[in-house]
C-alpha positions in Angstrom: -2.7 -19.1 15.5 -2.4 -15.0 15.4 -5.2 -13.4 16.4 -5.9 -9.9 16.0 -8.2 -8.2 18.8 -9.6 -4.7 18.4 -10.9 -2.5 21.7 -12.0 1.2 22.1 -15.0 1.6 20.0 -18.2 2.9 21.2 -20.3 5.6 20.6 -19.3 9.3 20.4 -20.9 12.7 19.5 -19.9 14.2 15.9 -16.3 16.1 16.7 -15.4 13.6 19.9 -12.8 11.2 19.6 -11.6 7.6 20.1 -8.6 6.0 20.3 -8.5 2.1 19.1 -6.1 -0.4 20.1 -4.8 -3.9 18.5 -3.3 -6.5 20.7 -2.2 -9.7 19.3 -1.1 -12.3 21.6 1.2 -14.8 20.5 2.5 -13.1 17.5 4.9 -10.3 16.9 3.3 -7.0 15.2 6.6 -5.0 15.3 7.9 -7.5 12.3 5.0 -6.6 9.9 3.8 -3.3 8.4 0.5 -3.1 9.9 -3.4 -1.4 9.0 -6.4 -0.3 10.6 -9.5 -0.7 8.1 -13.2 -0.2 8.1 -16.7 -1.4 7.1 -19.5 0.1 7.0 -23.2 -1.4 6.5 -23.4 -2.0 2.9 -20.1 -0.8 1.6 -16.6 -2.9 1.3 -14.0 -2.8 4.1 -11.0 0.1 3.2 -7.7 1.1 4.3 -7.9 3.6 6.7 -4.4 3.4 7.7 -1.5 2.0 7.7 2.0 2.0 9.6 5.2 0.5 8.2 7.7 -1.4 10.4 9.8 1.6 10.7 6.8 4.1 11.3 6.2 5.8 7.9 2.2 6.1 7.9 -0.3 5.9 5.2 -4.0 7.7 5.6 -7.4 7.4 3.5 -7.8 10.9 2.0 -11.4 11.0 4.0 -9.1 10.7 7.8 -6.3 13.0 6.8 -5.6 15.5 9.5 -8.7 13.6 11.9 -7.1 10.0 12.5 -3.0 8.8 13.5 -2.1 6.0 13.5 0.8 4.7 15.6 2.8 1.3 16.5 4.7 1.0 20.2 7.1 -2.7 19.6 7.4 -2.5 23.0 3.9 -3.7 23.9 3.2 -4.4 20.7 0.5 -2.4 20.6 -1.4 -0.8 17.5 -3.5 2.4 17.8 -5.8 4.9 16.0 -6.0 8.1 17.3 -9.4 9.5 15.9 -10.4 12.8 16.3 -13.2 15.6 14.9 -15.0 12.0 14.4 -17.7 12.7 11.5 -21.1 10.4 11.1 -19.3 9.1 8.0 -16.4 7.4 9.9 -19.2 5.3 12.0 -18.2 1.4 11.0 -16.3 -1.7 12.9 -12.9 -1.0 12.6 -10.6 -3.9 12.5 -6.8 -4.0 12.3 -4.2 -6.3 10.2 -1.2 -6.8 8.3 -0.8 -4.3 5.9 -1.7 -5.7 3.4 -4.1 -7.5 5.1 -3.5 -11.0 5.8 -7.2 -12.8 5.0 -7.2 -15.1 8.0 -6.6 -12.6 10.6 -9.3 -10.8 10.2 -10.6 -10.5 14.2 -14.1 -9.2 15.2 -13.7 -5.6 14.9 -14.7 -3.1 17.6 -17.6 -1.0 16.7 -17.5 2.9 16.4 -21.0 5.0 16.0 -21.0 8.2 15.4 -24.2 10.0 16.6 -25.9 13.2 18.9 
């Protein structure tokens, strides 16, 4: 069974940076387009960024120019570099296939942006 494991979240001040990581023990992420999603309290889960198997990317308008999604197919990892974080970026961040497979939602990693 595929398990996606997110890490790297934490508390950061506005303007700060975090790098999220996604691992998938037992799966080969390089075969799939992958995405980072987030869900803030009271909001629906939304796509933040997606990366195709060949490296093509798409970003939500709210994070363009600040976030960068990348993948390392050798290490079987997907990353989300988040710079210039804003309070409205605070949420639980998840990785999943892109589009998402409902069976593969993990626990996510909490990102809190506060001074």
